[in-house]
PDB file of the backbone (N, CA, C, O) and the ligand in Angstrom, with CONECT records:
HET     ZN  A 101       1
ATOM      1  N   MET A   1       0.894  -1.193   0.000  1.00  0.00           N
ATOM      2  CA  MET A   1       0.075   0.000   0.004  1.00  0.00           C
ATOM      3  C   MET A   1       0.860   1.259   0.039  1.00  0.00           C
ATOM      4  O   MET A   1       1.655   1.480   0.953  1.00  0.00           O
ATOM      5  N   PRO A   2       0.641   2.143  -1.000  1.00  0.00           N
ATOM      6  CA  PRO A   2       1.487   3.405  -0.926  1.00  0.00           C
ATOM      7  C   PRO A   2       1.179   4.147   0.318  1.00  0.00           C
ATOM      8  O   PRO A   2       0.086   4.135   0.885  1.00  0.00           O
ATOM      9  N   GLN A   3       2.438   4.916   0.764  1.00  0.00           N
ATOM     10  CA  GLN A   3       2.337   5.772   1.952  1.00  0.00           C
ATOM     11  C   GLN A   3       1.285   6.786   2.006  1.00  0.00           C
ATOM     12  O   GLN A   3       0.813   7.185   3.071  1.00  0.00           O
ATOM     13  N   ASP A   4       0.910   7.214   0.823  1.00  0.00           N
ATOM     14  CA  ASP A   4       0.200   8.503   0.913  1.00  0.00           C
ATOM     15  C   ASP A   4      -1.280   8.425   0.630  1.00  0.00           C
ATOM     16  O   ASP A   4      -1.971   9.394   0.317  1.00  0.00           O
ATOM     17  N   GLU A   5      -1.730   7.108   0.777  1.00  0.00           N
ATOM     18  CA  GLU A   5      -3.132   6.876   0.627  1.00  0.00           C
ATOM     19  C   GLU A   5      -4.103   7.380   1.612  1.00  0.00           C
ATOM     20  O   GLU A   5      -3.783   7.343   2.801  1.00  0.00           O
ATOM     21  N   GLU A   6      -5.261   7.851   1.260  1.00  0.00           N
ATOM     22  CA  GLU A   6      -6.270   8.119   2.277  1.00  0.00           C
ATOM     23  C   GLU A   6      -6.976   6.819   2.929  1.00  0.00           C
ATOM     24  O   GLU A   6      -7.378   5.883   2.238  1.00  0.00           O
ATOM     25  N   ILE A   7      -7.067   6.861   4.149  1.00  0.00           N
ATOM     26  CA  ILE A   7      -7.575   5.626   4.840  1.00  0.00           C
ATOM     27  C   ILE A   7      -8.861   5.963   5.552  1.00  0.00           C
ATOM     28  O   ILE A   7      -8.767   6.931   6.307  1.00  0.00           O
ATOM     29  N   GLU A   8      -9.952   5.424   5.487  1.00  0.00           N
ATOM     30  CA  GLU A   8     -11.029   5.614   6.387  1.00  0.00           C
ATOM     31  C   GLU A   8     -10.720   4.721   7.667  1.00  0.00           C
ATOM     32  O   GLU A   8     -10.457   3.521   7.585  1.00  0.00           O
ATOM     33  N   LEU A   9     -10.779   5.424   8.838  1.00  0.00           N
ATOM     34  CA  LEU A   9     -10.492   4.821  10.008  1.00  0.00           C
ATOM     35  C   LEU A   9     -11.645   4.078  10.628  1.00  0.00           C
ATOM     36  O   LEU A   9     -12.721   4.639  10.833  1.00  0.00           O
ATOM     37  N   ALA A  10     -11.422   2.809  10.930  1.00  0.00           N
ATOM     38  CA  ALA A  10     -12.399   2.012  11.630  1.00  0.00           C
ATOM     39  C   ALA A  10     -12.273   2.514  13.070  1.00  0.00           C
ATOM     40  O   ALA A  10     -11.211   2.976  13.485  1.00  0.00           O
ATOM     41  N   SER A  11     -13.371   2.416  13.822  1.00  0.00           N
ATOM     42  CA  SER A  11     -13.378   2.969  15.122  1.00  0.00           C
ATOM     43  C   SER A  11     -12.275   2.564  16.100  1.00  0.00           C
ATOM     44  O   SER A  11     -11.784   3.316  16.941  1.00  0.00           O
ATOM     45  N   ALA A  12     -11.959   1.357  15.903  1.00  0.00           N
ATOM     46  CA  ALA A  12     -10.744   0.907  16.773  1.00  0.00           C
ATOM     47  C   ALA A  12      -9.533   1.593  16.328  1.00  0.00           C
ATOM     48  O   ALA A  12      -8.674   1.845  17.173  1.00  0.00           O
ATOM     49  N   GLN A  13      -9.358   1.919  15.133  1.00  0.00           N
ATOM     50  CA  GLN A  13      -8.098   2.697  14.510  1.00  0.00           C
ATOM     51  C   GLN A  13      -8.100   3.910  15.037  1.00  0.00           C
ATOM     52  O   GLN A  13      -7.040   4.396  15.431  1.00  0.00           O
ATOM     53  N   PHE A  14      -9.264   4.584  15.131  1.00  0.00           N
ATOM     54  CA  PHE A  14      -9.487   6.032  15.528  1.00  0.00           C
ATOM     55  C   PHE A  14      -9.109   5.992  17.053  1.00  0.00           C
ATOM     56  O   PHE A  14      -8.325   6.797  17.556  1.00  0.00           O
ATOM     57  N   ASP A  15      -9.684   5.071  17.685  1.00  0.00           N
ATOM     58  CA  ASP A  15      -9.426   4.992  19.145  1.00  0.00           C
ATOM     59  C   ASP A  15      -7.961   4.940  19.457  1.00  0.00           C
ATOM     60  O   ASP A  15      -7.469   5.615  20.362  1.00  0.00           O
ATOM     61  N   ASN A  16      -7.310   4.176  18.738  1.00  0.00           N
ATOM     62  CA  ASN A  16      -5.855   3.915  18.981  1.00  0.00           C
ATOM     63  C   ASN A  16      -5.013   5.084  18.650  1.00  0.00           C
ATOM     64  O   ASN A  16      -4.067   5.398  19.372  1.00  0.00           O
ATOM     65  N   LEU A  17      -5.372   5.831  17.426  1.00  0.00           N
ATOM     66  CA  LEU A  17      -4.670   6.924  16.911  1.00  0.00           C
ATOM     67  C   LEU A  17      -4.661   8.092  17.903  1.00  0.00           C
ATOM     68  O   LEU A  17      -3.596   8.654  18.156  1.00  0.00           O
ATOM     69  N   LEU A  18      -5.685   8.433  18.409  1.00  0.00           N
ATOM     70  CA  LEU A  18      -5.694   9.675  19.297  1.00  0.00           C
ATOM     71  C   LEU A  18      -5.573   9.322  20.731  1.00  0.00           C
ATOM     72  O   LEU A  18      -6.198   8.388  21.233  1.00  0.00           O
ATOM     73  N   ASN A  19      -4.789  10.056  21.353  1.00  0.00           N
ATOM     74  CA  ASN A  19      -4.763   9.928  22.939  1.00  0.00           C
ATOM     75  C   ASN A  19      -5.876  10.707  23.431  1.00  0.00           C
ATOM     76  O   ASN A  19      -6.558  11.382  22.661  1.00  0.00           O
ATOM     77  N   ARG A  20      -6.084  10.651  24.620  1.00  0.00           N
ATOM     78  CA  ARG A  20      -7.123  11.219  25.439  1.00  0.00           C
ATOM     79  C   ARG A  20      -7.289  12.785  25.235  1.00  0.00           C
ATOM     80  O   ARG A  20      -8.396  13.314  25.129  1.00  0.00           O
ATOM     81  N   GLU A  21      -6.286  13.364  25.198  1.00  0.00           N
ATOM     82  CA  GLU A  21      -6.390  14.912  24.976  1.00  0.00           C
ATOM     83  C   GLU A  21      -6.651  15.064  23.511  1.00  0.00           C
ATOM     84  O   GLU A  21      -7.386  15.997  23.190  1.00  0.00           O
ATOM     85  N   GLN A  22      -6.202  14.353  22.640  1.00  0.00           N
ATOM     86  CA  GLN A  22      -6.363  14.563  21.211  1.00  0.00           C
ATOM     87  C   GLN A  22      -7.888  14.222  20.933  1.00  0.00           C
ATOM     88  O   GLN A  22      -8.484  14.861  20.065  1.00  0.00           O
ATOM     89  N   LYS A  23      -8.547  13.201  21.675  1.00  0.00           N
ATOM     90  CA  LYS A  23      -9.948  12.955  21.529  1.00  0.00           C
ATOM     91  C   LYS A  23     -10.820  14.127  21.957  1.00  0.00           C
ATOM     92  O   LYS A  23     -11.816  14.514  21.345  1.00  0.00           O
ATOM     93  N   GLU A  24     -10.301  14.677  23.145  1.00  0.00           N
ATOM     94  CA  GLU A  24     -11.009  15.826  23.730  1.00  0.00           C
ATOM     95  C   GLU A  24     -11.053  16.956  22.663  1.00  0.00           C
ATOM     96  O   GLU A  24     -12.119  17.507  22.388  1.00  0.00           O
ATOM     97  N   ALA A  25      -9.918  17.282  22.087  1.00  0.00           N
ATOM     98  CA  ALA A  25      -9.748  18.259  21.064  1.00  0.00           C
ATOM     99  C   ALA A  25     -10.684  17.947  19.876  1.00  0.00           C
ATOM    100  O   ALA A  25     -11.415  18.809  19.387  1.00  0.00           O
ATOM    101  N   PHE A  26     -10.629  16.729  19.455  1.00  0.00           N
ATOM    102  CA  PHE A  26     -11.437  16.272  18.296  1.00  0.00           C
ATOM    103  C   PHE A  26     -13.061  16.589  18.621  1.00  0.00           C
ATOM    104  O   PHE A  26     -13.837  17.193  17.881  1.00  0.00           O
ATOM    105  N   ASN A  27     -13.324  16.058  19.827  1.00  0.00           N
ATOM    106  CA  ASN A  27     -14.761  16.281  20.251  1.00  0.00           C
ATOM    107  C   ASN A  27     -15.220  17.823  20.215  1.00  0.00           C
ATOM    108  O   ASN A  27     -16.316  18.203  19.801  1.00  0.00           O
ATOM    109  N   TYR A  28     -14.245  18.610  20.696  1.00  0.00           N
ATOM    110  CA  TYR A  28     -14.501  20.032  20.836  1.00  0.00           C
ATOM    111  C   TYR A  28     -14.744  20.522  19.513  1.00  0.00           C
ATOM    112  O   TYR A  28     -15.745  21.184  19.241  1.00  0.00           O
ATOM    113  N   LEU A  29     -13.735  20.177  18.566  1.00  0.00           N
ATOM    114  CA  LEU A  29     -13.848  20.805  17.171  1.00  0.00           C
ATOM    115  C   LEU A  29     -15.170  20.341  16.551  1.00  0.00           C
ATOM    116  O   LEU A  29     -15.862  21.133  15.912  1.00  0.00           O
ATOM    117  N   LEU A  30     -15.541  19.005  16.743  1.00  0.00           N
ATOM    118  CA  LEU A  30     -16.718  18.459  16.246  1.00  0.00           C
ATOM    119  C   LEU A  30     -18.023  19.303  16.608  1.00  0.00           C
ATOM    120  O   LEU A  30     -18.902  19.657  15.821  1.00  0.00           O
ATOM    121  N   LYS A  31     -17.953  19.532  17.905  1.00  0.00           N
ATOM    122  CA  LYS A  31     -19.135  20.234  18.496  1.00  0.00           C
ATOM    123  C   LYS A  31     -19.178  21.683  18.063  1.00  0.00           C
ATOM    124  O   LYS A  31     -20.247  22.166  17.692  1.00  0.00           O
ATOM    125  N   HIS A  32     -18.106  22.373  18.090  1.00  0.00           N
ATOM    126  CA  HIS A  32     -18.088  23.830  18.021  1.00  0.00           C
ATOM    127  C   HIS A  32     -17.610  24.614  16.752  1.00  0.00           C
ATOM    128  O   HIS A  32     -17.777  25.821  16.578  1.00  0.00           O
ATOM    129  N   THR A  33     -16.975  23.728  15.869  1.00  0.00           N
ATOM    130  CA  THR A  33     -16.317  24.519  14.776  1.00  0.00           C
ATOM    131  C   THR A  33     -16.639  23.850  13.464  1.00  0.00           C
ATOM    132  O   THR A  33     -15.919  24.199  12.528  1.00  0.00           O
ATOM    133  N   VAL A  34     -17.554  22.979  13.213  1.00  0.00           N
ATOM    134  CA  VAL A  34     -17.813  22.400  11.876  1.00  0.00           C
ATOM    135  C   VAL A  34     -19.007  23.418  11.228  1.00  0.00           C
ATOM    136  O   VAL A  34     -20.095  23.680  11.741  1.00  0.00           O
ATOM    137  N   PHE A  35     -18.506  23.870  10.040  1.00  0.00           N
ATOM    138  CA  PHE A  35     -19.338  24.799   9.422  1.00  0.00           C
ATOM    139  C   PHE A  35     -20.326  24.208   8.369  1.00  0.00           C
ATOM    140  O   PHE A  35     -19.887  23.459   7.496  1.00  0.00           O
ATOM    141  N   CYS A  36     -21.528  24.497   8.425  1.00  0.00           N
ATOM    142  CA  CYS A  36     -22.587  23.931   7.444  1.00  0.00           C
ATOM    143  C   CYS A  36     -22.861  24.996   6.389  1.00  0.00           C
ATOM    144  O   CYS A  36     -23.449  26.039   6.678  1.00  0.00           O
ATOM    145  N   PRO A  37     -22.431  24.722   5.175  1.00  0.00           N
ATOM    146  CA  PRO A  37     -22.636  25.720   4.065  1.00  0.00           C
ATOM    147  C   PRO A  37     -24.184  25.956   3.902  1.00  0.00           C
ATOM    148  O   PRO A  37     -24.552  27.049   3.473  1.00  0.00           O
ATOM    149  N   ASN A  38     -25.079  25.022   4.211  1.00  0.00           N
ATOM    150  CA  ASN A  38     -26.422  25.361   3.929  1.00  0.00           C
ATOM    151  C   ASN A  38     -26.994  26.094   5.068  1.00  0.00           C
ATOM    152  O   ASN A  38     -27.690  27.089   4.869  1.00  0.00           O
ATOM    153  N   CYS A  39     -26.736  25.652   6.268  1.00  0.00           N
ATOM    154  CA  CYS A  39     -27.267  26.592   7.395  1.00  0.00           C
ATOM    155  C   CYS A  39     -26.397  27.934   7.662  1.00  0.00           C
ATOM    156  O   CYS A  39     -26.674  28.735   8.554  1.00  0.00           O
ATOM    157  N   ARG A  40     -25.377  28.060   6.824  1.00  0.00           N
ATOM    158  CA  ARG A  40     -24.471  29.162   6.825  1.00  0.00           C
ATOM    159  C   ARG A  40     -24.074  29.385   8.315  1.00  0.00           C
ATOM    160  O   ARG A  40     -24.111  30.539   8.740  1.00  0.00           O
ATOM    161  N   ASN A  41     -23.723  28.445   9.081  1.00  0.00           N
ATOM    162  CA  ASN A  41     -23.427  28.657  10.470  1.00  0.00           C
ATOM    163  C   ASN A  41     -22.701  27.414  10.906  1.00  0.00           C
ATOM    164  O   ASN A  41     -22.716  26.363  10.265  1.00  0.00           O
ATOM    165  N   ILE A  42     -22.097  27.595  11.982  1.00  0.00           N
ATOM    166  CA  ILE A  42     -21.558  26.305  12.700  1.00  0.00           C
ATOM    167  C   ILE A  42     -22.843  25.322  12.794  1.00  0.00           C
ATOM    168  O   ILE A  42     -23.903  25.799  13.199  1.00  0.00           O
ATOM    169  N   CYS A  43     -22.772  24.060  12.455  1.00  0.00           N
ATOM    170  CA  CYS A  43     -23.929  23.141  12.679  1.00  0.00           C
ATOM    171  C   CYS A  43     -24.741  23.294  13.892  1.00  0.00           C
ATOM    172  O   CYS A  43     -24.262  22.930  14.966  1.00  0.00           O
ATOM    173  N   PRO A  44     -26.028  23.840  13.829  1.00  0.00           N
ATOM    174  CA  PRO A  44     -26.595  24.366  15.016  1.00  0.00           C
ATOM    175  C   PRO A  44     -26.964  23.287  15.964  1.00  0.00           C
ATOM    176  O   PRO A  44     -27.119  23.574  17.152  1.00  0.00           O
ATOM    177  N   GLN A  45     -27.124  22.032  15.528  1.00  0.00           N
ATOM    178  CA  GLN A  45     -27.442  20.751  16.381  1.00  0.00           C
ATOM    179  C   GLN A  45     -26.403  19.773  16.214  1.00  0.00           C
ATOM    180  O   GLN A  45     -26.690  18.592  16.410  1.00  0.00           O
ATOM    181  N   GLY A  46     -25.183  20.111  15.864  1.00  0.00           N
ATOM    182  CA  GLY A  46     -23.961  19.271  15.740  1.00  0.00           C
ATOM    183  C   GLY A  46     -24.125  18.499  14.547  1.00  0.00           C
ATOM    184  O   GLY A  46     -25.013  18.645  13.707  1.00  0.00           O
ATOM    185  N   VAL A  47     -23.099  17.581  14.545  1.00  0.00           N
ATOM    186  CA  VAL A  47     -22.816  16.625  13.330  1.00  0.00           C
ATOM    187  C   VAL A  47     -23.222  15.189  13.635  1.00  0.00           C
ATOM    188  O   VAL A  47     -22.941  14.681  14.721  1.00  0.00           O
ATOM    189  N   VAL A  48     -23.916  14.498  12.635  1.00  0.00           N
ATOM    190  CA  VAL A  48     -24.279  13.093  12.741  1.00  0.00           C
ATOM    191  C   VAL A  48     -23.583  12.266  11.670  1.00  0.00           C
ATOM    192  O   VAL A  48     -23.100  12.795  10.670  1.00  0.00           O
ATOM    193  N   ASP A  49     -23.541  10.963  11.899  1.00  0.00           N
ATOM    194  CA  ASP A  49     -23.007  10.037  10.863  1.00  0.00           C
ATOM    195  C   ASP A  49     -21.633  10.205  10.341  1.00  0.00           C
ATOM    196  O   ASP A  49     -21.322   9.952   9.178  1.00  0.00           O
ATOM    197  N   HIS A  50     -20.712  10.704  11.377  1.00  0.00           N
ATOM    198  CA  HIS A  50     -19.533  11.144  10.942  1.00  0.00           C
ATOM    199  C   HIS A  50     -18.464   9.877  10.899  1.00  0.00           C
ATOM    200  O   HIS A  50     -18.490   8.919  11.671  1.00  0.00           O
ATOM    201  N   ILE A  51     -17.607  10.069   9.923  1.00  0.00           N
ATOM    202  CA  ILE A  51     -16.438   9.030   9.813  1.00  0.00           C
ATOM    203  C   ILE A  51     -15.119   9.866   9.862  1.00  0.00           C
ATOM    204  O   ILE A  51     -15.116  11.089   9.719  1.00  0.00           O
ATOM    205  N   THR A  52     -14.168   9.229  10.043  1.00  0.00           N
ATOM    206  CA  THR A  52     -12.892   9.984  10.073  1.00  0.00           C
ATOM    207  C   THR A  52     -12.004   9.253   8.982  1.00  0.00           C
ATOM    208  O   THR A  52     -12.108   8.052   8.731  1.00  0.00           O
ATOM    209  N   VAL A  53     -11.147  10.090   8.385  1.00  0.00           N
ATOM    210  CA  VAL A  53     -10.304   9.681   7.368  1.00  0.00           C
ATOM    211  C   VAL A  53      -8.837  10.225   7.657  1.00  0.00           C
ATOM    212  O   VAL A  53      -8.621  11.410   7.911  1.00  0.00           O
ATOM    213  N   LEU A  54      -7.923   9.321   7.599  1.00  0.00           N
ATOM    214  CA  LEU A  54      -6.568   9.727   7.591  1.00  0.00           C
ATOM    215  C   LEU A  54      -6.075  10.146   6.328  1.00  0.00           C
ATOM    216  O   LEU A  54      -6.016   9.337   5.402  1.00  0.00           O
ATOM    217  N   THR A  55      -5.667  11.482   6.175  1.00  0.00           N
ATOM    218  CA  THR A  55      -5.534  11.941   4.731  1.00  0.00           C
ATOM    219  C   THR A  55      -4.101  11.533   4.243  1.00  0.00           C
ATOM    220  O   THR A  55      -3.365  10.861   4.965  1.00  0.00           O
ATOM    221  N   ASP A  56      -3.749  11.936   3.064  1.00  0.00           N
ATOM    222  CA  ASP A  56      -2.463  11.597   2.436  1.00  0.00           C
ATOM    223  C   ASP A  56      -1.412  12.414   3.158  1.00  0.00           C
ATOM    224  O   ASP A  56      -0.240  12.071   3.006  1.00  0.00           O
ATOM    225  N   ALA A  57      -1.707  13.508   3.965  1.00  0.00           N
ATOM    226  CA  ALA A  57      -0.800  14.131   4.679  1.00  0.00           C
ATOM    227  C   ALA A  57      -0.837  13.843   6.091  1.00  0.00           C
ATOM    228  O   ALA A  57      -0.328  14.598   6.920  1.00  0.00           O
ATOM    229  N   ASP A  58      -1.455  12.717   6.399  1.00  0.00           N
ATOM    230  CA  ASP A  58      -1.514  12.167   7.788  1.00  0.00           C
ATOM    231  C   ASP A  58      -2.200  13.227   8.747  1.00  0.00           C
ATOM    232  O   ASP A  58      -1.753  13.501   9.861  1.00  0.00           O
ATOM    233  N   GLU A  59      -3.293  13.770   8.213  1.00  0.00           N
ATOM    234  CA  GLU A  59      -4.066  14.650   9.008  1.00  0.00           C
ATOM    235  C   GLU A  59      -5.430  13.963   9.237  1.00  0.00           C
ATOM    236  O   GLU A  59      -5.798  13.074   8.468  1.00  0.00           O
ATOM    237  N   VAL A  60      -6.141  14.339  10.224  1.00  0.00           N
ATOM    238  CA  VAL A  60      -7.578  13.641  10.504  1.00  0.00           C
ATOM    239  C   VAL A  60      -8.465  14.461   9.914  1.00  0.00           C
ATOM    240  O   VAL A  60      -8.569  15.644  10.237  1.00  0.00           O
ATOM    241  N   LEU A  61      -9.250  13.842   8.907  1.00  0.00           N
ATOM    242  CA  LEU A  61     -10.321  14.657   8.280  1.00  0.00           C
ATOM    243  C   LEU A  61     -11.575  14.038   8.721  1.00  0.00           C
ATOM    244  O   LEU A  61     -11.670  12.811   8.732  1.00  0.00           O
ATOM    245  N   MET A  62     -12.578  14.821   9.099  1.00  0.00           N
ATOM    246  CA  MET A  62     -13.908  14.488   9.527  1.00  0.00           C
ATOM    247  C   MET A  62     -14.935  14.692   8.347  1.00  0.00           C
ATOM    248  O   MET A  62     -14.992  15.763   7.742  1.00  0.00           O
ATOM    249  N   LYS A  63     -15.719  13.646   8.057  1.00  0.00           N
ATOM    250  CA  LYS A  63     -16.830  13.765   7.097  1.00  0.00           C
ATOM    251  C   LYS A  63     -17.981  13.408   7.774  1.00  0.00           C
ATOM    252  O   LYS A  63     -17.949  12.391   8.466  1.00  0.00           O
ATOM    253  N   GLY A  64     -19.169  14.178   7.684  1.00  0.00           N
ATOM    254  CA  GLY A  64     -20.327  13.835   8.420  1.00  0.00           C
ATOM    255  C   GLY A  64     -21.481  14.557   7.730  1.00  0.00           C
ATOM    256  O   GLY A  64     -21.437  14.900   6.548  1.00  0.00           O
ATOM    257  N   LYS A  65     -22.586  14.779   8.596  1.00  0.00           N
ATOM    258  CA  LYS A  65     -23.799  15.398   8.103  1.00  0.00           C
ATOM    259  C   LYS A  65     -24.289  16.356   9.148  1.00  0.00           C
ATOM    260  O   LYS A  65     -24.324  15.998  10.325  1.00  0.00           O
ATOM    261  N   CYS A  66     -24.685  17.607   8.762  1.00  0.00           N
ATOM    262  CA  CYS A  66     -25.340  18.403   9.683  1.00  0.00           C
ATOM    263  C   CYS A  66     -26.499  17.961  10.264  1.00  0.00           C
ATOM    264  O   CYS A  66     -27.432  17.687   9.508  1.00  0.00           O
ATOM    265  N   ALA A  67     -26.654  17.819  11.585  1.00  0.00           N
ATOM    266  CA  ALA A  67     -27.748  17.336  12.303  1.00  0.00           C
ATOM    267  C   ALA A  67     -29.032  17.965  12.037  1.00  0.00           C
ATOM    268  O   ALA A  67     -30.079  17.333  12.171  1.00  0.00           O
ATOM    269  N   LYS A  68     -28.998  19.257  11.642  1.00  0.00           N
ATOM    270  CA  LYS A  68     -30.288  20.000  11.350  1.00  0.00           C
ATOM    271  C   LYS A  68     -30.815  19.837   9.937  1.00  0.00           C
ATOM    272  O   LYS A  68     -32.007  19.659   9.688  1.00  0.00           O
ATOM    273  N   CYS A  69     -29.859  19.909   9.033  1.00  0.00           N
ATOM    274  CA  CYS A  69     -30.455  19.970   7.626  1.00  0.00           C
ATOM    275  C   CYS A  69     -29.958  18.813   6.775  1.00  0.00           C
ATOM    276  O   CYS A  69     -30.432  18.654   5.650  1.00  0.00           O
ATOM    277  N   GLY A  70     -29.050  18.019   7.242  1.00  0.00           N
ATOM    278  CA  GLY A  70     -28.544  16.792   6.538  1.00  0.00           C
ATOM    279  C   GLY A  70     -27.399  17.091   5.464  1.00  0.00           C
ATOM    280  O   GLY A  70     -26.883  16.149   4.862  1.00  0.00           O
ATOM    281  N   SER A  71     -27.061  18.231   5.262  1.00  0.00           N
ATOM    282  CA  SER A  71     -25.992  18.564   4.274  1.00  0.00           C
ATOM    283  C   SER A  71     -24.721  17.981   4.779  1.00  0.00           C
ATOM    284  O   SER A  71     -24.401  17.930   5.967  1.00  0.00           O
ATOM    285  N   GLY A  72     -23.961  17.505   3.678  1.00  0.00           N
ATOM    286  CA  GLY A  72     -22.601  16.918   4.103  1.00  0.00           C
ATOM    287  C   GLY A  72     -21.699  18.024   4.556  1.00  0.00           C
ATOM    288  O   GLY A  72     -21.715  19.144   4.045  1.00  0.00           O
ATOM    289  N   VAL A  73     -20.975  17.692   5.457  1.00  0.00           N
ATOM    290  CA  VAL A  73     -20.039  18.827   6.072  1.00  0.00           C
ATOM    291  C   VAL A  73     -18.696  17.892   6.273  1.00  0.00           C
ATOM    292  O   VAL A  73     -18.722  16.696   6.563  1.00  0.00           O
ATOM    293  N   THR A  74     -17.574  18.651   6.068  1.00  0.00           N
ATOM    294  CA  THR A  74     -16.215  18.103   6.325  1.00  0.00           C
ATOM    295  C   THR A  74     -15.385  19.078   7.079  1.00  0.00           C
ATOM    296  O   THR A  74     -15.587  20.290   7.006  1.00  0.00           O
ATOM    297  N   ARG A  75     -14.491  18.566   7.771  1.00  0.00           N
ATOM    298  CA  ARG A  75     -13.522  19.558   8.457  1.00  0.00           C
ATOM    299  C   ARG A  75     -12.171  18.722   8.728  1.00  0.00           C
ATOM    300  O   ARG A  75     -12.140  17.580   9.187  1.00  0.00           O
ATOM    301  N   LEU A  76     -11.152  19.440   8.387  1.00  0.00           N
ATOM    302  CA  LEU A  76      -9.931  19.002   8.856  1.00  0.00           C
ATOM    303  C   LEU A  76      -9.696  19.283  10.353  1.00  0.00           C
ATOM    304  O   LEU A  76      -9.755  20.425  10.808  1.00  0.00           O
ATOM    305  N   MET A  77      -9.431  18.210  11.090  1.00  0.00           N
ATOM    306  CA  MET A  77      -9.332  18.302  12.501  1.00  0.00           C
ATOM    307  C   MET A  77      -7.899  18.522  12.864  1.00  0.00           C
ATOM    308  O   MET A  77      -7.130  17.561  12.871  1.00  0.00           O
ATOM    309  N   LEU A  78      -7.510  19.665  13.152  1.00  0.00           N
ATOM    310  CA  LEU A  78      -6.227  20.142  13.415  1.00  0.00           C
ATOM    311  C   LEU A  78      -5.887  19.867  14.937  1.00  0.00           C
ATOM    312  O   LEU A  78      -6.200  20.614  15.864  1.00  0.00           O
ATOM    313  N   ILE A  79      -5.231  18.737  15.037  1.00  0.00           N
ATOM    314  CA  ILE A  79      -5.062  18.168  16.252  1.00  0.00           C
ATOM    315  C   ILE A  79      -3.430  18.125  16.564  1.00  0.00           C
ATOM    316  O   ILE A  79      -2.580  17.627  15.827  1.00  0.00           O
ATOM    317  N   GLU A  80      -3.223  18.733  17.764  1.00  0.00           N
ATOM    318  CA  GLU A  80      -1.718  18.816  18.140  1.00  0.00           C
ATOM    319  C   GLU A  80      -1.167  17.358  18.290  1.00  0.00           C
ATOM    320  O   GLU A  80      -1.695  16.502  19.000  1.00  0.00           O
ATOM    321  N   GLU A  81      -0.049  17.183  17.540  1.00  0.00           N
ATOM    322  CA  GLU A  81       0.531  15.713  17.542  1.00  0.00           C
ATOM    323  C   GLU A  81       1.444  15.612  18.712  1.00  0.00           C
ATOM    324  O   GLU A  81       2.156  16.544  19.086  1.00  0.00           O
ATOM    325  N   ASP A  82       1.391  14.374  19.306  1.00  0.00           N
ATOM    326  CA  ASP A  82       2.328  14.102  20.355  1.00  0.00           C
ATOM    327  C   ASP A  82       3.539  13.343  19.699  1.00  0.00           C
ATOM    328  O   ASP A  82       3.542  13.091  18.494  1.00  0.00           O
ATOM    329  N   ALA A  83       4.528  13.001  20.507  1.00  0.00           N
ATOM    330  CA  ALA A  83       5.687  12.452  20.057  1.00  0.00           C
ATOM    331  C   ALA A  83       5.434  11.116  19.408  1.00  0.00           C
ATOM    332  O   ALA A  83       6.146  10.802  18.454  1.00  0.00           O
ATOM    333  N   CYS A  84       4.520  10.323  19.815  1.00  0.00           N
ATOM    334  CA  CYS A  84       4.233   8.816  19.266  1.00  0.00           C
ATOM    335  C   CYS A  84       3.219   9.052  18.072  1.00  0.00           C
ATOM    336  O   CYS A  84       2.937   8.018  17.467  1.00  0.00           O
ATOM    337  N   PHE A  85       2.672  10.106  17.656  1.00  0.00           N
ATOM    338  CA  PHE A  85       1.650  10.136  16.762  1.00  0.00           C
ATOM    339  C   PHE A  85       2.024   9.544  15.410  1.00  0.00           C
ATOM    340  O   PHE A  85       1.259   8.844  14.746  1.00  0.00           O
ATOM    341  N   ALA A  86       3.317   9.895  15.040  1.00  0.00           N
ATOM    342  CA  ALA A  86       3.704   9.340  13.649  1.00  0.00           C
ATOM    343  C   ALA A  86       3.790   7.729  13.740  1.00  0.00           C
ATOM    344  O   ALA A  86       3.517   7.046  12.753  1.00  0.00           O
ATOM    345  N   ASP A  87       4.144   7.207  14.852  1.00  0.00           N
ATOM    346  CA  ASP A  87       4.366   5.750  15.084  1.00  0.00           C
ATOM    347  C   ASP A  87       2.975   5.114  14.951  1.00  0.00           C
ATOM    348  O   ASP A  87       2.853   4.049  14.346  1.00  0.00           O
ATOM    349  N   ARG A  88       1.953   5.723  15.485  1.00  0.00           N
ATOM    350  CA  ARG A  88       0.677   5.124  15.522  1.00  0.00           C
ATOM    351  C   ARG A  88       0.096   5.300  14.013  1.00  0.00           C
ATOM    352  O   ARG A  88      -0.669   4.450  13.557  1.00  0.00           O
ATOM    353  N   VAL A  89       0.435   6.282  13.361  1.00  0.00           N
ATOM    354  CA  VAL A  89       0.038   6.452  11.995  1.00  0.00           C
ATOM    355  C   VAL A  89       0.667   5.418  11.122  1.00  0.00           C
ATOM    356  O   VAL A  89       0.019   4.845  10.246  1.00  0.00           O
ATOM    357  N   LYS A  90       1.935   5.175  11.359  1.00  0.00           N
ATOM    358  CA  LYS A  90       2.562   3.992  10.659  1.00  0.00           C
ATOM    359  C   LYS A  90       1.991   2.780  10.860  1.00  0.00           C
ATOM    360  O   LYS A  90       1.817   2.036   9.894  1.00  0.00           O
ATOM    361  N   GLU A  91       1.646   2.432  12.039  1.00  0.00           N
ATOM    362  CA  GLU A  91       1.029   1.214  12.563  1.00  0.00           C
ATOM    363  C   GLU A  91      -0.307   1.025  11.686  1.00  0.00           C
ATOM    364  O   GLU A  91      -0.527  -0.076  11.181  1.00  0.00           O
ATOM    365  N   ILE A  92      -1.165   2.058  11.511  1.00  0.00           N
ATOM    366  CA  ILE A  92      -2.385   2.021  10.848  1.00  0.00           C
ATOM    367  C   ILE A  92      -2.112   1.723   9.342  1.00  0.00           C
ATOM    368  O   ILE A  92      -2.773   0.909   8.698  1.00  0.00           O
ATOM    369  N   ARG A  93      -1.041   2.483   8.819  1.00  0.00           N
ATOM    370  CA  ARG A  93      -0.728   2.312   7.418  1.00  0.00           C
ATOM    371  C   ARG A  93      -0.235   1.018   6.997  1.00  0.00           C
ATOM    372  O   ARG A  93      -0.450   0.572   5.870  1.00  0.00           O
ATOM    373  N   ASN A  94       0.514   0.328   8.010  1.00  0.00           N
ATOM    374  CA  ASN A  94       1.056  -0.948   7.794  1.00  0.00           C
ATOM    375  C   ASN A  94       0.127  -2.219   8.018  1.00  0.00           C
ATOM    376  O   ASN A  94       0.481  -3.382   7.824  1.00  0.00           O
ATOM    377  N   ASN A  95      -0.965  -1.850   8.403  1.00  0.00           N
ATOM    378  CA  ASN A  95      -2.077  -3.055   8.625  1.00  0.00           C
ATOM    379  C   ASN A  95      -3.022  -3.120   7.491  1.00  0.00           C
ATOM    380  O   ASN A  95      -3.922  -3.960   7.484  1.00  0.00           O
TER     381      ASN A  95
HETATM  382 ZN    ZN A 101     -27.086  22.493   8.115  1.00  0.00          ZN2+
END
């Protein structure tokens, strides 16, 4: 598998990739910073049906739906990487 492929993360992989603080950051971003182009606002009722993708740049991309109107929303989750983050990414890419 090429190094730079996008990978949809299974929930166990997502669980393993982010440490506790990073998950808290992720949940904060999910709740408060995902913009819905249809509502023209931060998703008023949050995001549903979301998946996470490891991008070709090893960033975490969230794809989901606005809970209010159902429009597709995406957001790059900018999460502060710890020292072992790259190792955990490698583990996911090698499996
Ligand atoms: Zn919306």
